C-alpha positions in Angstrom: -20.1 -48.5 -16.7 -18.3 -46.1 -19.1 -21.2 -43.6 -18.8 -21.0 -43.7 -15.0 -17.2 -43.2 -15.2 -17.7 -40.1 -17.3 -20.3 -38.7 -14.9 -17.9 -39.3 -12.0 -15.0 -37.6 -13.7 -17.3 -34.6 -14.6 -18.4 -34.3 -11.0 -14.9 -34.5 -9.7 -13.8 -31.8 -12.2 -16.6 -29.6 -11.1 -15.7 -30.1 -7.5 -12.1 -29.2 -8.1 -13.1 -26.0 -10.0 -15.5 -25.0 -7.2 -12.6 -25.3 -4.7 -10.3 -23.1 -6.8 -10.0 -19.5 -5.8 -12.0 -17.3 -8.2 -9.7 -14.5 -9.1 -11.5 -12.1 -11.3 -10.7 -11.9 -15.0 -12.1 -10.0 -18.0 -13.1 -11.8 -21.2 -10.9 -9.4 -23.3 -7.6 -7.7 -22.5 -9.3 -4.3 -22.7 -9.2 -3.3 -19.0 -12.9 -4.2 -18.5 -14.8 -1.6 -16.6 -11.8 -0.4 -14.5 -10.8 3.2 -14.7 -7.3 3.2 -16.3 -4.4 4.9 -14.7 -0.6 5.2 -14.9 2.3 5.2 -12.5 5.5 7.2 -13.2 8.6 5.5 -14.6 10.7 7.2 -11.9 9.9 9.1 -8.7 11.8 12.3 -8.0 13.3 10.6 -4.9 15.7 8.9 -7.3 17.4 12.2 -8.3 20.8 12.9 -6.8 20.1 16.5 -5.9 17.7 16.3 -3.0 17.2 20.0 -2.6 15.8 20.3 -6.1 12.9 18.0 -5.2 9.6 19.6 -4.0 8.4 18.7 -0.5 5.7 16.6 -2.1 5.7 15.1 -5.6 2.1 14.8 -6.9 1.3 12.1 -9.5 -2.0 12.0 -11.2 -2.8 8.3 -11.6 -6.0 9.3 -13.3 -8.2 12.4 -13.1 -9.8 11.3 -9.8 -7.0 9.5 -8.0 -3.7 11.1 -7.0 -0.5 9.7 -5.3 1.7 12.0 -3.4 5.2 11.2 -2.2 7.2 12.9 0.5 10.6 14.3 -0.3 13.7 12.5 1.0 15.0 15.9 2.1 12.3 16.0 4.8 12.4 12.3 5.8 14.3 9.3 4.5 11.1 7.3 5.0 9.7 9.0 1.8 6.1 7.7 2.5 3.3 7.8 0.0 -0.2 9.2 0.6 -3.2 8.7 -1.5 -6.1 11.0 -2.5 -9.4 9.7 -4.0 -12.2 11.9 -5.4 -15.8 10.8 -5.7 -18.8 12.8 -6.7 -19.7 13.8 -3.2 -16.5 13.5 -1.1 -12.8 13.1 -1.3 -10.7 10.9 0.9 -7.1 11.2 1.9 -5.3 8.1 3.1 -2.4 8.9 5.5 -0.9 12.4 6.2 2.9 11.9 5.9 5.9 11.8 8.1 7.8 14.4 10.2 8.7 17.6 8.5 6.4 16.8 5.6 4.0 19.8 5.8 1.4 18.1 3.5 -1.3 20.7 3.9 -0.2 23.3 1.3 0.3 20.8 -1.5 -2.9 18.9 -0.5 -4.9 22.1 -0.7 -3.4 23.0 -4.1 -4.2 19.6 -5.5 -7.8 19.6 -4.3 -8.4 23.2 -5.5 -7.0 22.3 -8.9 -9.4 19.4 -9.0 -12.3 21.6 -8.0 -11.4 24.1 -10.7 -11.1 21.4 -13.3 -14.5 20.1 -12.4 -16.3 23.4 -12.1 -16.8 23.2 -8.4 -16.2 25.4 -5.4 -15.9 22.8 -2.5 -15.8 19.2 -1.6 -15.8 17.5 1.9 -12.6 15.6 2.7 -12.3 12.4 4.8 -8.8 12.0 6.4 -8.0 8.4 7.3 -4.9 6.1 7.6 -3.5 2.8 6.7 -2.2 2.5 10.3 -1.1 4.4 13.4 2.7 4.7 13.0 4.0 8.3 13.1 5.5 8.2 9.6 1.9 8.1 8.3 0.2 10.3 10.9 2.6 13.1 11.5 0.5 15.6 9.4 -2.7 14.9 11.4 -2.7 18.0 13.6 -2.1 20.4 10.7 -5.0 18.9 8.7 -7.2 18.9 11.7 -6.6 22.6 12.2 -6.9 23.4 8.5 -9.5 26.1 8.3 -10.6 26.1 4.6 -14.4 26.5 3.9 -13.9 24.8 0.5 -12.5 21.7 2.1 -14.4 20.8 5.3 -12.5 17.9 7.0 -13.9 14.8 8.7 -11.0 13.2 10.6 -10.8 9.4 11.3 -8.2 8.6 13.9 -5.7 5.8 13.3 -7.2 3.4 15.8 -9.3 0.2 15.8 -12.2 2.0 17.5 -12.3 4.9 15.1 -12.0 2.7 12.0 -14.7 0.3 13.3 -17.1 3.1 14.0 -16.6 5.2 10.9 -16.4 2.4 8.3 -19.0 0.2 9.9 -16.7 -2.7 10.9 -18.9 -4.6 13.4 -16.4 -7.4 14.3 -12.7 -6.5 14.1 -10.8 -7.9 12.2 -13.2 -10.4 10.5 -15.7 -7.9 9.0 -15.1 -5.6 6.0 -15.9 -1.8 6.2 -17.1 0.5 3.4 -17.1 4.1 2.4 -19.1 5.7 -0.4 -17.6 8.9 -1.8 -20.4 9.2 -4.4 -20.0 6.9 -7.4 -16.9 5.5 -5.8 -17.0 2.8 -3.1 -13.9 1.7 -1.2 -13.8 -1.4 1.0 -11.7 -1.3 4.2 -10.1 -4.6 5.2 -8.7 -4.9 8.8 -5.1 -6.4 8.5 -3.5 -6.2 12.0 -0.1 -7.6 12.4 2.3 -4.9 11.3 0.4 -2.8 13.8 -2.8 -3.1 15.8 -4.9 -0.8 13.6 -3.6 -1.6 10.2 -6.2 -1.6 7.4 -6.1 -2.1 3.6 -8.3 -0.1 1.1 -9.8 -1.5 -2.1 -11.0 0.9 -4.7 -13.7 -0.6 -6.9 -13.3 2.0 -9.6 -9.6 1.4 -10.3 -9.0 -2.1 -8.9 -6.2 -0.5 -6.7 -5.5 -2.2 -3.4 -3.7 0.0 -0.8 -1.8 -2.4 1.4 -0.1 0.0 3.8 3.1 -1.3 5.5 1.8 -4.9 5.2 3.0 -5.3 1.6 5.4 -3.0 -0.3 8.8 -3.4 -2.0 10.9 -3.3 1.1 11.2 -4.5 4.7 7.8 -5.8 6.0 8.1 -5.3 9.7 5.9 -7.8 11.6 4.9 -6.9 15.1 2.4 -9.7 15.7 3.3 -12.8 13.6 0.1 -14.8 14.0 -2.1 -11.8 13.4 0.1 -10.8 10.4 -0.2 -14.2 8.8 -4.0 -14.3 9.4 -4.3 -10.9 7.9 -2.4 -11.8 4.7 -4.7 -14.8 4.3 -7.8 -12.7 5.0 -6.6 -10.1 2.4 -6.0 -12.8 -0.2 -9.5 -14.3 0.4 -11.0 -10.8 0.1 -9.4 -10.4 -3.4 -11.2 -13.5 -4.7 -13.6 -12.5 -7.6 -12.2 -9.0 -7.7 -9.9 -7.4 -10.3 -6.6 -6.3 -8.7 -4.8 -3.8 -11.0 -2.1 -2.7 -8.6 -1.1 -3.4 -5.0 0.3 -0.1 -3.7 2.1 0.1 -0.3 3.5 3.0 1.7 7.2 2.9 0.9 9.8 1.8 -1.5 12.9 0.4 0.2 13.9 -2.3 -2.3 16.3 -1.6 -5.2 15.5 -2.7 -8.7 18.1 -5.4 -8.2 16.5 -8.6 -7.0 17.0 -9.4 -3.3 18.8 -6.1 -2.6 17.3 -3.3 -0.6 18.4 0.1 0.5 19.7 0.3 4.1 17.6 2.0 6.8 18.2 5.8 6.5 18.9 5.9 2.8 17.7 9.2 1.2 18.9 8.9 -2.4 17.7 5.8 -4.2 18.8 6.0 -7.8 17.8 2.5 -8.8 14.7 1.8 -6.7 12.0 -0.8 -7.2 8.7 0.3 -8.8 5.9 1.1 -6.3 3.3 -1.3 -7.7 3.1 -4.9 -6.5 0.6 -7.5 -7.6 -1.7 -10.1 -6.3 1.1 -12.6 -7.0 3.2 -10.7 -4.4 0.6 -11.3 -1.8 0.5 -15.0 -2.7 4.3 -15.1 -2.5 4.1 -13.5 1.0 1.6 -16.0 2.1 3.8 -18.9 1.0 6.8 -17.4 2.7 4.9 -17.1 6.0 3.6 -20.6 5.8 7.1 -21.9 5.2 8.1 -20.6 8.7 5.6 -23.1 10.3 4.8 -20.6 13.0 8.4 -19.6 13.9 9.0 -16.1 12.7 12.3 -15.5 11.0 13.8 -13.0 8.5 13.4 -14.1 5.0 14.5 -12.1 1.9 12.5 -12.7 -1.3 13.0 -11.1 -4.7 10.9 -8.0 -4.1 10.6 -7.7 -0.3 11.9 -9.0 3.0 9.8 -10.4 5.9 11.3 -8.7 9.0 9.8 -10.0 12.3 10.0 -7.6 15.3 13.0 -8.4 17.5 15.3 -8.4 14.5 15.4 -4.6 14.4 17.7 -3.7 17.2 20.4 -1.0 16.7 23.1 -3.7 16.6 21.1 -5.8 14.2 20.5 -2.8 11.9 24.2 -1.9 12.0 25.2 -5.5 11.1 22.6 -5.5 8.3 23.8 -2.2 6.9 27.4 -3.4 6.9 26.3 -6.6 5.0 24.4 -4.5 2.4 27.4 -2.2 1.8 29.7 -5.2 1.4 27.3 -6.7 -1.2 27.1 -3.3 -3.0 30.8 -3.1 -3.1 31.1 -6.5 -4.6 28.5 -5.6 -7.2 30.4 -2.4 -8.1 33.7 -4.3 -8.5 32.0 -6.9 -10.7 30.6 -4.2 -12.9 34.0 -2.7 -13.6 35.7 -3.6 -16.9 
């Protein structure tokens, strides 16, 4: 009887383990086989003198992965774009917002990489996290860039273009792929913020690009059921994979928990760090589940769920007034 009880307990334990999500871990805290990288302690957009900031700040995460951020002088959105290098191709994710003029800095960054690697040219794939204009404004300039050392293949920000180029047979259930030569990225459809939203997972660094679906700020939800399903799909995708950083397209949150910068803010002296984690995605999933299918605005520590319909001019004005009142209270409380 005792032996049978032990067997039953062992089987039950094994069953429980088999039902637990298998989030990847390494046997030692040595980074495993991931290519290491660093993020800046502060972005230049936190500086008070906007005109002293270059149109694009270029940060080298590591020798083959670069993060560029648009200056607040050109657009308060201050979006990030991402540049990956493989042995055979490079890939740019997003092209910036209005007045960004990404092309000159992008060419300089690529040519510096070519020189450092003893090369004269590399093909460039230009793609997007989604179709909104603050991430596609630079498309025309890059499409017309006539540089023999950087031949461009352009992937439009649409469901059809993403499906065809990345081999996504059934949108949004299937996963696409691109091989840059010794560097494979997975493309995960995550509609909800927009119809053509996708995430990118880089196997070399463990970096997950989450677009406007997850970042420290206001997560605008256009299609709530699709958004919730996409978050769950993205979490399922991460099972068994090391996630070093979850990097979104903006920073709108301050470093103070539950406090963001109002729409239109240029100078952000105390902004949240760019990197989020897998835990942030799990927190987002929990927040969405707590709504039981009824979308509502919900402010969490590092981001706010912001369903469409709660972004009217009157609503934004009321929200801005509320934030300013909270900031005033914080300032008064900080005085001796």
